[in-house]
N, C-alpha and C positions, 0 to 999 in steps of 0.2 A: 755549554757556556750559558745559554739562555735560561736553562733550569736553575743554574747557580745564581744568576742575577734575579730570578723570580723569587727565590727564597731568602735572599740577602736582607730585605727589610724586616721580614718575620724573625730571622735569626738575630738581628740587631735589637729588635724589640724584646725578644726573650732575654738577651744578655742584659739589657737595661733593666728589665723587671727583676731579674735574679740578683742584680747588684743593689737593689733598693733597700733590702733588709739591712738595718743598721745595727742589728744585734749579732754579736759574735758568739757562737755557741761551741761547746766541746762536751764530750762525755768520756767517762772512764768506767770500767766495770770489771768485776771478778770473772775471769775467763772460765773458771771452774763452776760457776753458778749456772744451773739449768733454768733458764727464764721460762720455759714451758710449764714449770711446776707452780708458778705464781699466778693466782687467779683473783685474789682478793687483797684489799688494802684498807688501811686505816691511818690516821694522822698521828704522829708521835708528839704528843702535847709537850712533854719536857724539853724536847729539842726545838720545837716551834716557839715556845715561850722565850727562849734565849735570843731569837732573832731580833736584831736591833732596828726594828721598823715599827711604825704605829699599828695598832690593832686593825684598823680599817684596811690598810694595805696588805696585812697578813691574810685577812679574810678574802680579799681580792685574789691573792696568789693561790690560796688553798681552793677557792672555787674554780680557778682556771685549771689547776692541777687535777682536781676531781673530774671536771668536764673532759679533759684530754684523756685520762685513764678510762673513764666510762665509755668514751667514744671508741677506745681500743678493745673494749670488751671486758675490762676488769670490773669487779664489783666491790662496793664499800661494805665492810663487814665488821662485826664486833669481835670476830675471831679471825684476824687477817693472816695472809701469808707474808705480806710486805707492810712495813711501817714507812711512813713518809715524813721526812723532816726537811726543813729549809733553814738557810741562814744567808745573811746578806752582808756586803761590804760596799763602801762608797769612797770615792776620792774626788777631789776637785781637779779638774783638768784645765790647765791654763795654756791657751794658744796665743802666740805673739806673731802678728803679721806685719812685716816690714815693707811698707809701700814706698820705698825710697826711689825717687825719680831724679836723683842727683842733688846738687847743692841748691839749685834754684831753677826758675824758669820764667819766661815771659808770660804775663797773664794779668787778669783783672785783680786788682787789690782792694776791692770794695770801694770806699769813698777816696782811696788813694789814687785811683785811676790805673791805666795800663803802665807796666814797667817790669823791671827785673825783681822778682820776689824770691825770698829765701824761706825756709821753713816748710817746704813741700815734703820733707821726710816725714811721712805720716805713719806712725806705728800704731797699730790697733791691738788691743788685748781683749781676748774673750775668755770667759770662765764658764765651764759647764760642769755639772755634777755627773760623774760617770759611775754607774752602779753595777754591782755584780750580784746575781742571784744564783744560789746553789740549791739544787734539789737532790736530797739524799734518799735512796730506796735502800731499806735495811731488811734483811731476812728476819722475820718476826721471831722464829724459833732460836736461831743461832745468835741473834743480835749483832750481826756483822753486815757492814756496808757491802751491797752487791752492785750498786750503780750510782754514779754521781754525774749530774748534768750541771753545766755552768753556763751562764749567759752574761755578756758584758755589753753595755751600751749606755747612751745618755738617758737621763731620766727627766720626764716632764712632771713638774710639780704644781703648776698653777691651774691648769685646766683639768678638771676631774674626768671628763670623757676621754681626753687624750691620755691621761694617766692610766685609766682603766684599760684602754686599748693597748697601751705600751706594755702593761703587765701581761695581758693576754698574749701579745707578741712574744715577749721573753719566754713565757712558759711553752707556748706552741712550738717555737723554734727548737727549744731544748727537747721537748718530748717527741720530736720527729726522730730523735736518736735513740728512743726507747721503744721496744726492747732492742738490744743491740743485734746487728746482723749476725747470723750463724756463719762461722768460718770453717 
């Protein structure tokens, strides 16, 4: 029992850190593709050009993908095994918080003094932009999709450093799922 109590704080810290990532990721892949055959990559310009984001963010995404693939041992090439394309989607997410505390309450009413106040039903509305990034890996010879990663989360648009870090987080979390585990 003492050993269990000794590791409880560390376990709670691990759970807390694991739940901090606010990017939800998923991946799908062709189960017949042999991912061991893929060693080189290049970006698929026609697909990337269609992505509906600004060119600066496209370059940020492509640099993050390139760094992740190179860290995994893949090489950028003029004659690649894989082509990489991206596309994005975004939606406005509206959250309504109803902080209703009843019809009224005793309290300070500003220059009206203490007394029974109504209007404590306090609704708050927040709007955030939630974005989706898709990374497609395409067999260069067959021109067939072999792997697709997707990441969903809120986007930071005002602070450049936070935006760049957020893009890296999106890409990094998705690329943890590539190559897929052999089954």
